[in-house]
ROMARGU-591959 format. One record per residue (C-alpha): residue in three letters; x negated, y negated, z. Coordinates in steps of 0.1 Angstrom, whole numbers, plus 5000, padded with zeros to 4 digits. Last residue first. Example, Ala and Ser with C-alpha at 12.3 -4.5 7.8 and 13.67 -1.06 7.14 Angstrom:
<zados>
drenvo xx yy zz
SER 4863 5011 5071
ALA 4877 5045 5078
</zados>
This chain:
<zados>
drenvo xx yy zz
UNK 9082 5474 1102
UNK 9077 5439 1117
UNK 9070 5424 1083
UNK 9102 5441 1070
UNK 9123 5425 1097
UNK 9108 5390 1088
UNK 9118 5394 1053
UNK 9152 5405 1061
UNK 9158 5376 1083
UNK 9145 5352 1056
UNK 9168 5366 1033
UNK 9199 5363 1057
UNK 9190 5328 1061
UNK 9189 5320 1024
UNK 9224 5338 1020
UNK 9238 5317 1048
UNK 9224 5285 1034
UNK 9237 5294 0999
UNK 9273 5299 1015
UNK 9271 5265 1035
UNK 9263 5247 1001
UNK 9227 5235 0998
UNK 9217 5201 0986
UNK 9211 5186 1018
UNK 9192 5215 1032
UNK 9165 5211 1008
UNK 9141 5239 1016
UNK 9104 5232 1017
UNK 9096 5236 1053
UNK 9116 5268 1055
UNK 9095 5283 1026
UNK 9063 5274 1043
UNK 9075 5291 1075
UNK 9082 5322 1057
UNK 9048 5321 1037
UNK 9028 5318 1069
UNK 8993 5307 1064
UNK 8972 5312 1095
UNK 8962 5286 1120
UNK 8932 5296 1139
UNK 8939 5306 1176
UNK 8927 5279 1203
UNK 8900 5288 1227
UNK 8873 5272 1205
UNK 8894 5239 1203
UNK 8869 5220 1227
UNK 8878 5186 1225
UNK 8854 5158 1232
UNK 8864 5132 1257
UNK 8852 5096 1254
UNK 8878 5086 1228
UNK 8909 5090 1248
UNK 8928 5123 1249
UNK 8938 5146 1221
UNK 8946 5181 1233
UNK 8932 5189 1268
UNK 8935 5217 1292
UNK 8907 5238 1280
UNK 8886 5211 1273
UNK 8891 5196 1310
UNK 8882 5230 1325
UNK 8850 5234 1303
UNK 8838 5197 1311
UNK 8817 5189 1282
UNK 8779 5180 1279
UNK 8774 5153 1254
UNK 8796 5134 1228
UNK 8788 5152 1197
UNK 8814 5177 1193
UNK 8835 5167 1163
UNK 8869 5180 1151
UNK 8889 5156 1175
UNK 8867 5127 1165
UNK 8873 5132 1128
UNK 8909 5137 1133
UNK 8910 5104 1152
UNK 8890 5085 1125
UNK 8914 5096 1097
UNK 8944 5088 1118
UNK 8930 5053 1125
UNK 8926 5048 1087
UNK 8963 5058 1081
UNK 8972 5032 1111
UNK 8953 5004 1095
UNK 8963 5010 1059
UNK 9000 5012 1072
UNK 8998 4977 1086
UNK 9006 4975 1124
UNK 9045 4970 1125
UNK 9051 4981 1160
UNK 9064 5014 1150
UNK 9031 5021 1133
UNK 9013 5011 1165
UNK 9033 5035 1183
UNK 9026 5064 1160
UNK 8989 5057 1163
UNK 8991 5058 1202
UNK 9007 5091 1202
UNK 8994 5096 1238
UNK 8991 5134 1233
UNK 8981 5163 1257
UNK 9012 5164 1277
UNK 9014 5178 1313
UNK 9043 5195 1331
UNK 9076 5189 1345
UNK 9100 5170 1325
UNK 9111 5134 1323
UNK 9135 5125 1296
UNK 9134 5094 1274
UNK 9137 5115 1242
UNK 9113 5092 1222
UNK 9114 5102 1185
UNK 9082 5102 1165
UNK 9081 5101 1127
UNK 9051 5114 1107
UNK 9069 5148 1103
UNK 9095 5148 1128
UNK 9078 5149 1164
UNK 9101 5151 1193
UNK 9090 5134 1226
UNK 9094 5143 1262
UNK 9081 5120 1291
UNK 9057 5139 1312
UNK 9053 5153 1346
UNK 9024 5168 1363
UNK 9027 5176 1402
UNK 9001 5165 1430
UNK 9009 5178 1466
UNK 8984 5206 1465
UNK 8954 5188 1452
UNK 8932 5215 1435
UNK 8953 5227 1404
UNK 8973 5194 1402
UNK 8940 5175 1398
UNK 8936 5191 1362
UNK 8964 5165 1351
UNK 8937 5138 1355
UNK 8923 5149 1321
UNK 8952 5133 1305
UNK 8939 5100 1312
UNK 8968 5081 1296
UNK 8985 5074 1330
UNK 9015 5069 1349
UNK 9011 5074 1386
UNK 9041 5079 1410
UNK 9033 5079 1447
UNK 9044 5092 1480
UNK 9015 5085 1505
UNK 8990 5111 1519
UNK 8992 5129 1552
UNK 8954 5133 1558
UNK 8952 5095 1566
UNK 8948 5091 1529
UNK 8942 5125 1511
UNK 8966 5122 1482
UNK 8961 5084 1481
UNK 8922 5089 1479
UNK 8923 5117 1454
UNK 8945 5098 1431
UNK 8923 5067 1435
UNK 8891 5087 1426
UNK 8905 5099 1394
UNK 8915 5065 1384
UNK 8883 5050 1392
UNK 8865 5076 1375
UNK 8888 5074 1343
UNK 8884 5035 1341
UNK 8845 5037 1347
UNK 8841 5063 1318
UNK 8866 5045 1297
UNK 8851 5012 1300
UNK 8870 4986 1319
UNK 8907 4973 1318
UNK 8924 5008 1317
UNK 8915 5018 1353
UNK 8949 5021 1365
UNK 8975 5028 1339
UNK 9007 5022 1359
UNK 9007 5027 1396
UNK 9039 5030 1418
UNK 9033 5035 1455
UNK 9061 5044 1480
UNK 9054 5038 1517
UNK 9063 5060 1546
UNK 9029 5078 1547
UNK 9013 5042 1552
UNK 9001 5020 1524
UNK 8978 4989 1535
UNK 8943 4994 1524
UNK 8950 5014 1492
UNK 8978 4989 1481
UNK 8957 4956 1486
UNK 8927 4971 1469
UNK 8949 4980 1439
UNK 8960 4944 1437
UNK 8924 4931 1440
UNK 8915 4958 1412
UNK 8941 4950 1388
UNK 8935 4912 1391
UNK 8898 4919 1386
UNK 8906 4941 1355
UNK 8929 4913 1339
UNK 8902 4887 1344
UNK 8899 4864 1374
UNK 8884 4832 1370
UNK 8908 4811 1392
UNK 8928 4796 1361
UNK 8921 4828 1342
UNK 8946 4848 1362
UNK 8953 4875 1337
UNK 8982 4898 1342
UNK 8984 4934 1331
UNK 9013 4957 1336
UNK 9024 4977 1368
UNK 9006 4979 1401
UNK 9033 4984 1426
UNK 9036 4987 1463
UNK 9068 4995 1482
UNK 9070 4991 1520
UNK 9086 5008 1548
UNK 9106 5036 1526
UNK 9132 5058 1544
UNK 9140 5091 1529
UNK 9166 5085 1502
UNK 9191 5112 1492
UNK 9208 5104 1459
UNK 9234 5121 1438
UNK 9252 5113 1404
UNK 9229 5081 1401
UNK 9230 5045 1397
UNK 9229 5034 1435
UNK 9256 5023 1460
UNK 9243 4993 1479
UNK 9232 4988 1516
UNK 9199 4971 1512
UNK 9182 5004 1520
UNK 9199 5020 1490
UNK 9193 4991 1467
UNK 9158 4991 1475
UNK 9155 5030 1470
UNK 9173 5028 1437
UNK 9149 4999 1425
UNK 9118 5020 1432
UNK 9130 5049 1413
UNK 9141 5029 1385
UNK 9107 5011 1384
UNK 9090 5045 1379
UNK 9113 5056 1351
UNK 9110 5021 1334
UNK 9072 5024 1336
UNK 9069 5059 1320
UNK 9098 5050 1293
UNK 9083 5063 1258
UNK 9071 5030 1249
UNK 9036 5042 1253
UNK 9031 5079 1249
UNK 9034 5105 1278
UNK 9018 5114 1311
UNK 9031 5112 1346
UNK 9014 5123 1378
UNK 9038 5127 1406
UNK 9024 5126 1440
UNK 9044 5139 1471
UNK 9060 5170 1457
UNK 9048 5198 1478
UNK 9049 5186 1513
UNK 9056 5148 1519
UNK 9087 5148 1495
UNK 9096 5138 1461
UNK 9122 5149 1435
UNK 9135 5125 1408
UNK 9160 5134 1382
UNK 9163 5114 1350
UNK 9192 5095 1331
UNK 9191 5086 1295
UNK 9207 5052 1290
UNK 9236 5045 1265
UNK 9237 5039 1228
UNK 9226 5003 1231
UNK 9204 4996 1262
UNK 9215 4964 1281
UNK 9233 4975 1311
UNK 9211 5005 1315
UNK 9180 4984 1316
UNK 9191 4967 1347
UNK 9203 4996 1371
UNK 9175 5019 1358
UNK 9194 5053 1359
UNK 9192 5085 1383
UNK 9206 5116 1368
UNK 9200 5133 1404
UNK 9178 5115 1428
UNK 9161 5132 1457
UNK 9136 5112 1480
UNK 9123 5133 1508
UNK 9104 5119 1538
UNK 9127 5120 1567
UNK 9147 5093 1583
UNK 9176 5097 1560
UNK 9197 5074 1536
UNK 9223 5095 1518
UNK 9231 5073 1488
UNK 9267 5065 1477
UNK 9272 5067 1439
UNK 9272 5042 1411
UNK 9298 5044 1382
UNK 9291 5008 1371
UNK 9327 4994 1376
UNK 9330 5012 1409
UNK 9298 5006 1423
UNK 9298 4969 1410
UNK 9333 4963 1429
UNK 9319 4981 1461
UNK 9290 4958 1460
UNK 9312 4927 1456
UNK 9335 4938 1485
UNK 9305 4941 1509
UNK 9288 4909 1495
UNK 9320 4888 1499
UNK 9327 4902 1535
UNK 9292 4892 1544
UNK 9298 4856 1530
UNK 9332 4853 1546
UNK 9316 4862 1581
UNK 9288 4839 1575
UNK 9310 4810 1564
UNK 9332 4815 1595
UNK 9302 4813 1618
UNK 9292 4781 1600
UNK 9325 4766 1604
UNK 9326 4775 1640
UNK 9294 4758 1646
UNK 9304 4726 1627
UNK 9336 4722 1646
UNK 9328 4688 1661
UNK 9318 4676 1625
UNK 9354 4682 1615
UNK 9364 4652 1640
UNK 9336 4630 1628
UNK 9347 4636 1591
UNK 9384 4626 1600
UNK 9371 4594 1619
UNK 9348 4584 1588
UNK 9378 4588 1568
UNK 9399 4565 1590
UNK 9370 4539 1589
UNK 9366 4541 1551
UNK 9404 4535 1547
UNK 9403 4507 1572
UNK 9375 4489 1550
UNK 9393 4494 1518
UNK 9427 4485 1531
UNK 9412 4455 1547
UNK 9396 4443 1515
UNK 9429 4448 1496
UNK 9448 4428 1522
UNK 9423 4399 1519
UNK 9424 4402 1482
UNK 9462 4398 1483
UNK 9464 4370 1508
UNK 9436 4351 1491
UNK 9453 4356 1457
UNK 9486 4346 1471
UNK 9473 4310 1481
UNK 9455 4306 1450
UNK 9487 4315 1431
UNK 9505 4287 1448
UNK 9476 4262 1443
UNK 9479 4269 1406
UNK 9454 4286 1384
UNK 9439 4285 1349
UNK 9422 4305 1322
UNK 9418 4292 1287
UNK 9418 4312 1254
UNK 9400 4320 1221
UNK 9364 4315 1230
UNK 9371 4315 1268
UNK 9373 4283 1290
UNK 9374 4290 1331
UNK 9394 4278 1359
UNK 9415 4248 1347
UNK 9441 4236 1371
UNK 9477 4240 1360
UNK 9500 4213 1376
UNK 9501 4194 1342
UNK 9521 4225 1325
UNK 9502 4241 1295
UNK 9525 4238 1264
UNK 9497 4221 1242
UNK 9474 4249 1250
UNK 9495 4273 1231
UNK 9472 4281 1201
UNK 9443 4281 1226
UNK 9456 4311 1243
UNK 9468 4310 1278
UNK 9454 4331 1307
UNK 9468 4324 1342
UNK 9441 4335 1369
UNK 9435 4359 1398
UNK 9400 4365 1410
UNK 9371 4349 1393
UNK 9344 4373 1399
UNK 9362 4407 1406
UNK 9387 4403 1379
UNK 9423 4394 1378
UNK 9451 4387 1353
UNK 9484 4367 1349
UNK 9496 4366 1313
UNK 9508 4339 1290
UNK 9519 4355 1255
UNK 9557 4343 1259
UNK 9546 4308 1263
UNK 9580 4289 1270
UNK 9565 4271 1300
UNK 9590 4278 1326
UNK 9602 4313 1312
UNK 9567 4324 1310
UNK 9558 4312 1344
UNK 9587 4330 1361
UNK 9577 4363 1346
UNK 9540 4357 1355
UNK 9552 4348 1391
UNK 9575 4381 1391
UNK 9545 4402 1386
UNK 9524 4385 1410
UNK 9549 4385 1436
UNK 9550 4423 1432
UNK 9511 4423 1436
UNK 9516 4404 1469
UNK 9543 4429 1481
UNK 9521 4459 1473
UNK 9492 4442 1494
UNK 9515 4435 1522
UNK 9529 4470 1522
UNK 9493 4484 1520
UNK 9484 4464 1551
UNK 9516 4480 1569
UNK 9507 4515 1557
UNK 9472 4512 1570
UNK 9484 4500 1604
UNK 9508 4528 1605
UNK 9480 4554 1597
UNK 9486 4590 1583
UNK 9520 4581 1565
UNK 9507 4574 1534
UNK 9475 4594 1525
UNK 9441 4583 1528
UNK 9414 4581 1500
UNK 9425 4555 1475
UNK 9399 4530 1487
UNK 9366 4519 1472
UNK 9343 4529 1498
UNK 9345 4567 1498
UNK 9335 4570 1461
UNK 9343 4603 1443
UNK 9382 4595 1441
UNK 9407 4616 1459
UNK 9430 4644 1444
UNK 9451 4658 1471
UNK 9450 4627 1492
UNK 9432 4630 1527
UNK 9447 4625 1561
UNK 9477 4650 1567
UNK 9460 4679 1546
UNK 9425 4672 1562
UNK 9440 4672 1597
UNK 9464 4701 1590
UNK 9434 4722 1578
UNK 9413 4709 1606
UNK 9440 4723 1631
UNK 9435 4757 1617
UNK 9399 4759 1626
UNK 9404 4767 1661
UNK 9428 4793 1651
UNK 9399 4810 1635
UNK 9390 4825 1669
UNK 9402 4860 1651
UNK 9376 4856 1625
UNK 9347 4873 1645
UNK 9370 4903 1652
UNK 9373 4907 1615
UNK 9336 4910 1611
UNK 9333 4938 1638
UNK 9362 4957 1622
UNK 9345 4953 1589
UNK 9312 4966 1601
UNK 9326 4995 1620
UNK 9347 5008 1591
UNK 9385 5008 1595
UNK 9401 4986 1572
UNK 9439 4974 1572
UNK 9429 4945 1596
UNK 9408 4932 1567
UNK 9438 4921 1548
UNK 9450 4898 1576
UNK 9415 4882 1580
UNK 9413 4874 1542
UNK 9448 4861 1543
UNK 9440 4839 1572
UNK 9406 4826 1554
UNK 9422 4814 1523
UNK 9434 4780 1537
UNK 9398 4772 1550
UNK 9385 4772 1514
UNK 9412 4749 1503
UNK 9407 4726 1534
UNK 9369 4725 1529
UNK 9373 4716 1492
UNK 9398 4687 1501
UNK 9370 4675 1527
UNK 9342 4675 1500
UNK 9366 4657 1478
UNK 9369 4630 1503
UNK 9330 4624 1503
UNK 9302 4638 1524
UNK 9271 4622 1534
UNK 9276 4619 1570
UNK 9250 4646 1579
UNK 9278 4664 1599
UNK 9299 4664 1567
UNK 9273 4671 1543
UNK 9260 4702 1563
UNK 9296 4714 1566
UNK 9301 4713 1529
UNK 9269 4732 1526
UNK 9280 4759 1548
UNK 9315 4761 1534
UNK 9303 4764 1499
UNK 9338 4770 1482
UNK 9364 4797 1489
UNK 9391 4801 1463
UNK 9376 4831 1447
UNK 9377 4848 1482
UNK 9413 4851 1479
UNK 9412 4870 1448
UNK 9382 4889 1460
UNK 9404 4900 1491
UNK 9434 4910 1468
UNK 9412 4930 1445
UNK 9396 4950 1473
UNK 9428 4958 1488
UNK 9443 4968 1456
UNK 9414 4992 1448
UNK 9409 5010 1483
UNK 9384 5036 1479
UNK 9357 5015 1469
UNK 9362 4991 1497
UNK 9360 5018 1523
UNK 9325 5029 1505
UNK 9310 4994 1508
UNK 9320 4992 1544
UNK 9307 5028 1552
UNK 9274 5018 1532
UNK 9268 4986 1554
UNK 9272 5006 1586
UNK 9249 5032 1569
UNK 9221 5009 1565
UNK 9223 4999 1601
UNK 9221 5034 1616
UNK 9193 5044 1589
UNK 9171 5013 1601
UNK 9146 5002 1578
UNK 9167 4975 1561
UNK 9161 4959 1529
UNK 9150 4925 1530
UNK 9146 4909 1496
UNK 9179 4927 1484
UNK 9198 4918 1517
UNK 9186 4882 1514
UNK 9198 4878 1479
UNK 9233 4893 1489
UNK 9234 4868 1518
UNK 9228 4838 1493
UNK 9253 4851 1468
UNK 9281 4857 1495
UNK 9275 4820 1510
UNK 9279 4807 1474
UNK 9313 4825 1472
UNK 9328 4851 1447
UNK 9298 4876 1444
UNK 9290 4891 1410
UNK 9255 4894 1419
UNK 9245 4931 1416
UNK 9230 4928 1380
UNK 9216 4894 1384
UNK 9199 4905 1418
UNK 9184 4937 1400
UNK 9169 4913 1374
UNK 9174 4908 1339
UNK 9189 4873 1343
UNK 9178 4860 1379
UNK 9159 4829 1367
UNK 9142 4825 1334
UNK 9106 4827 1347
UNK 9095 4851 1320
UNK 9087 4877 1348
UNK 9122 4880 1358
UNK 9133 4867 1392
UNK 9153 4884 1420
UNK 9139 4919 1418
UNK 9117 4918 1387
UNK 9100 4951 1398
UNK 9064 4937 1389
UNK 9072 4902 1403
UNK 9089 4913 1437
UNK 9061 4941 1439
UNK 9033 4915 1435
UNK 9049 4890 1459
UNK 9051 4917 1486
UNK 9082 4936 1494
UNK 9082 4949 1531
UNK 9111 4970 1542
UNK 9126 4952 1570
UNK 9126 4950 1608
UNK 9088 4952 1610
UNK 9087 4920 1590
UNK 9098 4901 1621
UNK 9124 4876 1629
UNK 9131 4846 1650
UNK 9162 4829 1646
UNK 9166 4791 1655
UNK 9200 4780 1666
UNK 9226 4752 1661
UNK 9214 4732 1631
UNK 9248 4714 1621
UNK 9239 4684 1644
UNK 9208 4673 1625
UNK 9201 4640 1643
UNK 9192 4611 1620
UNK 9164 4599 1598
UNK 9170 4626 1571
UNK 9133 4624 1563
UNK 9120 4623 1598
UNK 9148 4649 1610
UNK 9134 4674 1583
UNK 9096 4667 1591
UNK 9104 4671 1630
UNK 9124 4704 1625
UNK 9097 4718 1602
UNK 9069 4707 1626
UNK 9087 4723 1656
UNK 9093 4755 1636
UNK 9058 4758 1625
UNK 9043 4752 1661
UNK 9069 4776 1676
UNK 9057 4803 1653
UNK 9022 4793 1659
UNK 9025 4798 1698
UNK 9046 4828 1699
UNK 9049 4827 1737
UNK 9089 4824 1734
UNK 9099 4831 1699
UNK 9130 4852 1705
UNK 9156 4825 1704
UNK 9168 4833 1737
UNK 9133 4830 1749
UNK 9129 4795 1738
UNK 9134 4779 1773
UNK 9150 4748 1789
UNK 9176 4745 1761
UNK 9193 4714 1745
UNK 9188 4727 1710
UNK 9171 4694 1698
UNK 9153 4689 1731
UNK 9140 4723 1734
UNK 9128 4723 1696
UNK 9108 4690 1700
UNK 9094 4699 1733
UNK 9080 4733 1717
UNK 9065 4713 1687
UNK 9048 4690 1711
UNK 9032 4715 1731
UNK 9024 4736 1700
UNK 9008 4708 1683
UNK 9023 4709 1649
UNK 9038 4674 1652
UNK 9003 4660 1665
UNK 8987 4671 1632
UNK 9011 4649 1611
UNK 9021 4666 1578
UNK 9003 4676 1547
UNK 9025 4682 1515
UNK 9026 4712 1492
UNK 9051 4716 1465
UNK 9054 4754 1454
UNK 9037 4770 1425
UNK 9028 4801 1439
UNK 8992 4801 1428
UNK 8989 4769 1446
UNK 8996 4787 1478
UNK 8969 4813 1473
UNK 8943 4787 1465
UNK 8952 4766 1495
UNK 8948 4797 1517
UNK 8914 4805 1501
UNK 8902 4770 1504
UNK 8910 4766 1540
UNK 8910 4728 1546
UNK 8947 4727 1545
UNK 8948 4750 1576
UNK 8934 4722 1597
UNK 8959 4698 1584
UNK 8990 4716 1594
UNK 9009 4726 1562
UNK 9044 4715 1550
UNK 9056 4735 1520
UNK 9085 4725 1495
UNK 9112 4743 1475
UNK 9106 4776 1494
UNK 9108 4809 1474
UNK 9117 4831 1505
UNK 9105 4863 1493
UNK 9076 4849 1473
UNK 9065 4826 1503
UNK 9068 4857 1526
UNK 9047 4877 1503
UNK 9020 4851 1499
UNK 9017 4848 1537
UNK 9014 4886 1539
UNK 8989 4887 1512
UNK 8964 4862 1527
UNK 8935 4868 1502
UNK 8921 4864 1527
UNK 8933 4873 1563
UNK 8967 4878 1581
UNK 8983 4883 1616
UNK 9019 4877 1620
UNK 9045 4850 1633
UNK 9081 4844 1622
UNK 9105 4815 1620
UNK 9141 4809 1606
UNK 9164 4779 1605
UNK 9198 4780 1585
UNK 9214 4747 1587
UNK 9230 4750 1555
UNK 9217 4720 1536
UNK 9186 4716 1558
UNK 9174 4750 1549
UNK 9145 4757 1573
UNK 9117 4784 1568
UNK 9092 4788 1595
UNK 9059 4804 1593
UNK 9033 4812 1620
UNK 8999 4825 1613
UNK 8973 4842 1630
UNK 8939 4847 1614
UNK 8931 4813 1598
UNK 8942 4794 1629
UNK 8979 4790 1623
UNK 9007 4768 1611
UNK 9029 4768 1580
UNK 9061 4750 1575
UNK 9086 4760 1548
UNK 9115 4739 1535
UNK 9140 4762 1521
UNK 9167 4756 1496
UNK 9188 4787 1497
UNK 9203 4799 1464
UNK 9239 4789 1454
UNK 9228 4773 1422
UNK 9215 4742 1405
UNK 9212 4725 1438
UNK 9203 4687 1438
UNK 9238 4673 1431
UNK 9252 4689 1460
UNK 9232 4663 1483
UNK 9212 4680 1510
UNK 9176 4678 1498
UNK 9150 4686 1525
UNK 9127 4710 1506
UNK 9124 4690 1474
UNK 9121 4655 1492
UNK 9145 4629 1500
UNK 9138 4602 1522
UNK 9165 4585 1540
UNK 9179 4552 1552
UNK 9150 4530 1542
UNK 9159 4495 1552
UNK 9172 4462 1536
UNK 9184 4430 1551
UNK 9194 4404 1522
UNK 9170 4375 1518
UNK 9184 4344 1529
UNK 9216 4342 1548
UNK 9236 4371 1540
UNK 9275 4370 1535
UNK 9276 4376 1500
UNK 9249 4400 1500
UNK 9269 4423 1524
UNK 9244 4437 1548
UNK 9221 4467 1551
UNK 9211 4468 1513
UNK 9196 4502 1509
UNK 9161 4516 1505
UNK 9162 4553 1493
UNK 9127 4568 1497
UNK 9119 4594 1471
UNK 9094 4623 1473
UNK 9083 4638 1438
UNK 9082 4675 1433
UNK 9095 4677 1397
UNK 9128 4690 1412
UNK 9129 4658 1433
UNK 9127 4636 1401
UNK 9155 4653 1383
UNK 9176 4654 1413
UNK 9176 4616 1416
UNK 9185 4608 1383
UNK 9223 4621 1379
UNK 9232 4616 1414
UNK 9219 4581 1415
UNK 9243 4571 1387
UNK 9264 4549 1409
UNK 9235 4527 1419
UNK 9228 4520 1381
UNK 9192 4529 1375
UNK 9161 4506 1373
UNK 9126 4504 1358
UNK 9104 4473 1364
UNK 9066 4468 1357
UNK 9056 4432 1375
UNK 9039 4410 1350
UNK 9005 4401 1363
UNK 8997 4378 1394
UNK 8980 4407 1412
UNK 9005 4411 1439
UNK 9032 4413 1414
UNK 9047 4387 1390
UNK 9082 4381 1377
UNK 9097 4407 1354
UNK 9088 4436 1333
UNK 9105 4465 1314
UNK 9102 4502 1314
UNK 9131 4519 1297
UNK 9145 4553 1308
UNK 9128 4586 1301
UNK 9136 4598 1337
UNK 9098 4611 1343
UNK 9080 4585 1322
UNK 9103 4555 1334
UNK 9102 4568 1369
UNK 9065 4570 1370
UNK 9060 4536 1354
UNK 9084 4521 1377
UNK 9068 4536 1407
UNK 9034 4522 1396
UNK 9048 4486 1396
UNK 9085 4484 1408
UNK 9116 4505 1410
UNK 9151 4491 1412
UNK 9183 4509 1426
UNK 9210 4490 1407
UNK 9244 4474 1415
UNK 9232 4447 1437
UNK 9195 4454 1442
UNK 9187 4485 1461
UNK 9150 4496 1462
UNK 9146 4533 1452
UNK 9109 4536 1464
UNK 9088 4565 1451
UNK 9072 4581 1481
UNK 9036 4588 1493
UNK 9032 4552 1504
UNK 9063 4551 1526
UNK 9051 4524 1553
UNK 9031 4503 1525
UNK 9060 4507 1501
UNK 9083 4494 1526
UNK 9062 4464 1532
UNK 9057 4460 1495
UNK 9093 4459 1490
UNK 9102 4434 1515
UNK 9076 4411 1502
UNK 9091 4416 1467
UNK 9125 4404 1482
UNK 9110 4374 1499
UNK 9093 4365 1465
UNK 9056 4371 1463
UNK 9029 4342 1461
UNK 9006 4352 1434
UNK 8970 4364 1442
</zados>
């Protein structure tokens, strides 16, 4: 093994300590990576891989580096791919170092503990999740280091861990740490891997409830966790303590902006599990393209990042308290009635930046001067917002206004930043140019010395040109050689004897004089003092702002909620939404309901539909009709209207009365999970089992084409049994919508009192099919599958042959014993069911109908049409006689 250089010995020591991290090793103006880290960085960042010196093996050491000032461009790309990066900085000035420069890891950046603004593509929370438990009871904690939000919860769960998966889907953590004992559970590991989050194991001792509780108490400086709601919740405390320890371990400092831990329970909110969130495309669309074509995308026209985060929380956690829901709706309604006030508040809100994340960076010590200016401009908008809110009367807005009364404590921060920081500061805080003149007498004096020195340089250049007669002579400066006198070689004969050679260039020579050297030392010394003092003054200002982090976070929360309320009012006015009546009963009544997402993209307008459900006569809607006609859209729109109403939003309808829903279950669409060996049908059955086992009389179930993934006999049998089970569950049944092509199921309405048939209206025009998109009572006896196939572009020979086969099947009676009740109610159904048409009247030739069919209306004049109509009328009258 070759002997390592002192610097490489340092590197390998840090690599041993942070073996699971990529080490960014600061060397001068670059962060260098070595060995396997270099290969990874080169591949992931698409930068050149070189080699230099020798590593432990004696072979050439792979090397890849990035400029230190470009770290914000490169680091986020590694973090977003799930890597952990340890930042190893130079801890002393290399010019003053004796021997190898001292270095140390100053922070570890991970997907769930990122705090730099460059790490975030949008305003959404960036949660670190911690999981603790014993396989039956679980504690989950969610910690956003960038904003200081800290949550924890505890509940029971069992394989396939739907409740854990539901919380993960709802909170979308960027990273998960899990106690080693749970990591050995294959069912839990498989479920977490399905959700595509970065999973890391963490120290077992940190998850120990005693250690975790002590960690939390020490951080919050409390003697009990009772005030935070988690006293006695062993696994909740374990997860929260581990999350805090992990964050502090990676940030390597106290997290002064984290002021409280909030314990929540899913009994406080409507439950939306991972399957429902996916099927309804609540905050992410099924194509994985972010919030476009989602209910969040439709409703989010917020003006601030805090508002955007709060709106997402409200949508993901709809309330189940009518009182709390109506407080939100009262506030939204008041905003809808006052257009000018709404406009003014949203105008002021547009000036507000991300106060929560700015505060986090300031407390963390990672802010720059531009962050302080952004905070100042944000705070300047608050008094105007507060004064406008005073004109409003709703309980929620009055409460929010009251919370802003102590804003006067923060007004001093505006003055502090305004007096201390220049209006347009540079990005770097270590190169000077940050602090305004007049803020520090000492700084102004040193600046005067520097300015005087530079004025002397200018006069020196003028004097030397006159003394030497060299008009092109100039005095320049660079960091390596300092100040110099540059003379072109063409004028070298005119160089005075007192010029001392400093550097020879291709076309010129550089000199200095003792007098210039003296002033150089004074100027550079002054500039260095200015830079050092400016950084010290900036740090002092930063520290003073940090002392107000709790008030800043409170202000950010109030501003965010005002943003959401005014945003929902703006959306309601612009999209013609109406206020829903949210009640504690079971009835869901919607008039002219519309799908909030689809209506914004459908050309020609959206066809509205009514919905009426209750727990007595209209509990179960059995919906039939062709594919593409809108069954799934209709069911989804009802669920989304319920979510919007309970989140506190107006809804797309002319009238809506929503009986509280505690949980929405969906089984819509087909998804294979081949990676885990599950077919479409197995996935369907797993999801169905979850619905049937956990639905309550307060729930809402949406089922689309249950039983289609297996043989038709099996599928029909399962579908029928499911309808019966849901109708009779706990004797009370569950509000449900069931879309199906098994038309025989429509007979269930005759013996199940709360089942009602509905279908999507269509109009046949010859061989063409027109979807009317209207839900009407009653059953249909056609699926129009061949029509849909033709619309999809299936070759005409195929659809024509399919039509012939269908006609043959409809005319045959060879599939065994018939269900007479089914035969009487059915037209065309699926292939297993024969059709008994004996009760139908034979089709007789009607010359009048034939004449009408053959009329060419396009070529008839109005008078000819009237005459023909009169002839037909007379002919019909003569037949009746």
